[in-house]
N, C-alpha and C positions, 0 to 999 in steps of 0.2 A: 504494500500500500504506500502511495506517495506521501512523503512527510510534508506537513504544512510549512510555508515560508516563515521566516522569523518575523516576530512582531513584539511590540511593547504595549503594556496595558494603558500607560499614561498618554496624554496628548503631547508626546514628544516624538521627534524623528527617530528613525531606526539607526542604531549605532553603526550598522553596516548593511549593505544591500547587495544581493546577487541578481543581476539582470536575467530574467527568463525570456523577455522580449528584447528586441534590438534597442540599445540605448537611445537611438535617434528616432524612435517610433513616432513621437509627437514633436519633433524638432520645430521650434519657432511657432507652434500652435499657441493659442490663448484659450484657457478654460475659465468659465465663470461658474463658481461653485457656491451655492447657498448652503448654509450649515457647515461651512468649511473651516470653522474655528476649532472644532473638536470632533472626537469620535471618528466615525467612518468618513465623514467629509474631510477631516484633516488628513487622514491617511490617503484618501484619493488624491488630494492636492499634492501630497509628497510624492507619491508614485508617478503621477503625471509629470511633475517637475523633474524627477529622476530620469524621465524619458524625453527631456528637452522642452517641455511645455512651460510657458509662463502662466500664472494663475491670478484670478481675482477671487478672494474668499470673502464671503459676506454673511453677516448675522446681525442680530439686534444689538449685541454687545461689542462696541468698538474696541474696548480694552482687550477683550478675548481674542478677536481676530488680529489685532495689532501685534499682540505677543506671538500668536501662531505664525503670522507672516514673517516675523523676525527669525523664528526657529526654522521655518521652511527655506527661506532665502539663504541662511547660513549653512544649512545642511546640503543644499542642492546647487547653489550658485545661480539659480534662476530668479527672475523677478516675481514678486508676489505683492499684489495690491490689496490691502485690507479695507473693507467698506462696511459701513453700518446701514442696514435696511431692515424693514419689516415686510415680509413677503405678502402681507395682507394689504399693503399700501401701494397702489400702482404708481402714484406720483414719486414716491421715494425710490421705487424700483427704476423708473425712467431716469431719475437723476443719477443713480448709481451706474446704470448701464452707459449713460452718456459720459460719466467720468472715466469708466473703464475704456471706452472707445477713444477718448481723448488721450489716455495714457498709452494704449497699445495699438490703436488704429484698427483693431478688428477683434472679434470674438468668434472662435471656431466651434467651441464646445460649451454646452450648458449642462451642468449636473444639478438637478433639483433634489437636494438632500435635506433641506429644512423640514422639520417635523415636530409634532407634539404628541405625547401619549402619556397615559397613566392607567393603571388597572382600576376598573370600576364596573360593578354589575349594572345592567340596563335599568333595573328598578330604582337605583340610587343616582342615576345620571341625569342631571338637569339639562334642559334644552340649551342653556347657555354653554355648558361644558361640552356637549355634543357639537354645537356650532363652532366652538373655538378650535377643536381638532379638525373639523371639516374646513374651516377657514385657513388654517395654517397648511395642512397637508394638501387638500384638493384645490381650493381657490388659490392658495399661494403658488402651487405648481403651475396652474393656468396663468396667473398674473405674470410670473417671470417669463414663462414661455412666450406669452403673447407680446410682451414688451420687446423681448429680444427678436422675435419675428419681425415686428414693426421697425425696429431700429437697425437691424443688420441681416438677419437670416433670410428674409424674403428676397433680397437682392443678391445675396452672396452664398446661400446654402449654409448648412451647419449640422451639428449633431446634438441631440438632446437625450440624456439618460435620466430617467425618473427613478429614484430610489424608493421602492415600495415595500411590500411584505406579502407573506402568504396568508395573512389573517383572513382575507376575503374568500379564500378557496373553500372554506367550510365554516360552520358556526363555531365560535370559540368563546368561552366564558371570559367575562371582564373586558372584552375588546370590541363591543358593538360599534363604538365611535371610530376607533382606529381602523378596524376591519372595513367599515363602510367607506372611510376616507381613502384608504389605499386601493380598494376595489374600484372606486371611481377614478382614481389616477390611472390604473391599468386600462380602464375603458378609454380614458382620455388619450393615453398613449396610442391606442389603435386608431382612434378618430383622427388625431393629428398626423399620424403616419400616412393615412390615406389622403388627407387634405393637403398636406405640405410636401409630400413626396415629389410632386412636379417641380417644386422650387429647390430640389436637391437637398432636402432636410430629412435626415433619418431620426426617428423617435423610437426609443425602446425603454422597457422597464427592467429594473434589476431588483430582485427580491431577496435580501439577505435572510438567513435564519438566525439562530442564537449565536451571537458573536461576542467573544470575550473582549474585555476591556472597553465596553461601551456603556453609556448611560442607560440605554434601553435594557440591557441585561441586568444591570444593577437595580433598576426600577421594577422590571417585569419578571425577572427570573424567580423561580421557586426557591425555597430554602435550599441550601447547598446539597444536602443529602437527596432531596427529591429531584433537584435539577440533574444531579449526577446520574440518577436512575433513568431519567428521561433521555439524557444524552447517550448513555450506553445502549439504550433500546433503539436508537436511530441507526440507519445503515452504516454510516462511517464512524459511529460510536465516539464522537468527540465534538466539542464546540468548534466553530470556525473562528478565524481571526480577521482583523481589519485589513491586513495586507491581502488576504485572499479575495475580499470584496473589492479592494482597489484594483487588483489584477483583472477581475471580471469587468469592472467599469472601464479599465484601460482597453480591453478587447473591444467592447461595444463602441467606445469613442474613437477607435483607431481605424485605419484603412483595412485592418484584418477583418472587420465586420462591414465592409463596404456594400454588401448586398443584404444586410440584415436590417429590417425596419418593422415596426409594429409587433415586436416580439417581447415576451416576458421570459427573462433568464432567472431561474430560481437557483440561488447559491446558498444551500443550507445543508449539504451533506445528506440529502434525502429525508431530513427531519419532518417535513410537512406530510410525508407519507405515513409516518409512524408515531409522531408525538401524541401521547394520550391527552384527552381533554379533561382537565382537573375540575370537575363539577363541584367537588367538595370544597374548593377554594372559595366558593360563594359564601360559605358559612363564616368565613373570616371577616366579612363585611357586615356591619350592623345596618339593618333596614333604615335606621334613622339618619345615617351618615350620608348625606347627599352632596354631590359635587356640582 
């Protein structure tokens, strides 16, 4: 069985990196990455930069992305522009995209990685909490894609990779909000691939599974013993890591996937096929505790 590539759990760059793809795979490309200041988005930015790409990393926290940009530039020698934006605010997105275009002159790749989630049973979930996740994950993905289409992709082509999840492939406890949001993004991927393909724009979804060193796993993972049992029951019998997700994003964003559009790439070691649905976890939530 192939060994996973090296990774670190923190939002730090890899101390060393072995190229599995050609080092110049994204030479002189520019990637705009929402949620790029931490977790999977941070590692995608790093791996892209290690393959010759310049990046724009954006999130609501300017101090976070500014620190991340310094780390990324120092480790890779590529340029990284940190920007603050809320994916729910089209005017802020437009200003950020214009700033990125002024800095780099183009944007070749969009990675929609910004997301919000928390475990909650549907019976305790307020309309506002449900809407918040839909606004960040689904509307946010559309907003950024739509602005970039208008500002650059329509006339120059481009690649969009939407980071989603397998939550929408079946009913799953505590995840009606995120599952609905990510399922909608996967549908959006297919629609945009059809509509924007004639403008030489490829649009694909990438659905990670349980990934070590991420805020998602820390928030949503079961207690350690229970999580270990679930992981061992999955086909590859381990957690994935952020570098593996970044390599998959690199494939979809690169010329290697030049004839791939409208697709959903599941990168979870087969976990979506086998992970048990922990209905008993509903008992851990008080009916009176609403979000």
